C-alpha positions in Angstrom: 107.2 60.8 93.4 103.5 60.7 92.2 102.3 60.6 95.8 104.2 63.8 96.6 102.6 65.6 93.5 99.2 64.5 94.7 99.6 65.5 98.3 101.2 68.9 97.1 98.2 69.4 94.7 95.9 68.8 97.5 97.7 71.0 99.9 98.0 73.6 97.5 94.0 73.5 96.7 93.6 73.6 100.5 95.8 76.8 100.9 93.8 78.5 98.1 90.5 77.7 99.7 91.7 79.1 103.2 92.9 82.3 101.5 89.8 82.8 99.8 87.7 82.0 103.0 89.9 84.5 104.8 89.1 85.9 108.4 88.7 83.6 111.2 89.2 80.4 108.9 92.4 81.5 107.7 93.7 82.6 111.2 92.7 79.6 112.7 94.6 77.4 110.0 97.8 79.8 110.4 97.7 79.1 114.4 97.5 75.4 113.8 100.2 75.2 111.2 102.5 77.5 113.4 102.1 75.2 116.1 102.6 72.1 114.2 105.7 73.6 112.8 107.0 74.8 116.0 106.6 71.5 117.4 108.4 69.7 114.9 111.3 72.3 115.1 111.5 71.4 118.8 111.4 67.9 118.0 114.2 67.9 115.7 116.5 70.0 117.7 115.8 67.7 120.6 116.6 64.4 118.5 119.7 66.6 117.6 121.0 66.6 121.1 120.5 70.0 121.8 118.5 71.2 125.1 116.2 74.3 123.7 113.8 75.7 126.1 110.3 75.7 124.5 107.9 77.1 126.8 108.7 80.8 126.3 108.0 80.3 122.4 104.6 78.6 123.3 103.9 81.5 125.9 104.9 84.2 123.2 102.4 82.5 120.7 99.6 82.1 123.0 99.8 85.7 124.0 100.4 87.2 120.6 97.2 85.8 119.2 94.8 87.7 121.7 97.2 90.9 121.6 97.0 90.8 117.7 93.4 90.8 118.1 93.1 93.8 120.6 96.1 96.0 119.6 97.0 94.9 116.2 100.8 94.1 115.0 102.5 96.6 117.0 102.2 94.4 120.1 104.4 91.9 118.5 107.8 93.6 119.2 107.1 93.7 123.1 106.0 89.9 122.9 109.3 89.3 121.0 111.3 91.0 123.6 109.7 89.5 126.6 110.3 85.8 125.0 114.0 86.5 124.2 114.5 88.1 127.6 112.8 85.3 129.4 114.8 82.3 127.4 118.0 84.1 128.1 117.6 84.7 132.0 116.1 80.8 132.2 119.1 79.4 130.5 121.6 81.5 131.8 120.6 80.0 135.4 120.9 76.5 134.4 123.7 74.3 135.7 125.6 74.5 132.5 124.2 77.5 130.4 125.3 77.2 126.8 125.0 80.1 124.2 124.0 77.5 121.6 121.0 76.6 123.7 119.8 80.2 123.9 120.2 80.4 119.9 118.2 77.2 119.4 115.5 78.0 121.9 115.0 81.1 119.9 115.2 80.0 116.7 111.6 78.4 116.2 110.1 82.0 117.6 112.1 84.1 115.1 111.8 81.6 112.1 108.2 80.5 112.5 106.2 82.6 115.1 107.0 86.0 114.0 106.3 85.4 110.3 103.3 83.4 111.2 102.0 86.3 113.2 102.6 88.9 110.8 100.7 86.6 108.2 97.9 86.5 110.9 98.0 90.3 111.3 97.2 90.5 107.3 94.0 88.6 108.0 93.0 91.9 109.9 93.1 93.8 106.4 89.6 95.0 105.9 89.0 94.3 102.1 89.6 90.6 101.4 90.8 91.1 97.9 93.9 92.9 99.4 94.4 89.9 102.0 94.5 87.6 98.8 97.3 89.8 97.0 
């Protein structure tokens, strides 16, 4: 318990420092955290015996980072639709397609990548005090 409290305190201090720095440093940290979380979720799904399709989520993450920089948050919706349709098409043409494989494949994108990209879009807000809020 003591180790968890110390670790949580250190992580909270790092999170506060990243929020205070903002900008590119915060954006890079958000992308790194999203990548780690998506990897962990796909690993957990594979260990549970499911067969999720991971590459559309990774491609959507890789596409959404530069698209956010170029066009803002409005481009996240086409990326999300593209990831969903690609996942659906690839899994439907498997030898034994299952609805749960489609859902488990989209779960990391919907639960981690989209909220993370929304956080990344918040880093583009110009006054840093509003980002912190």
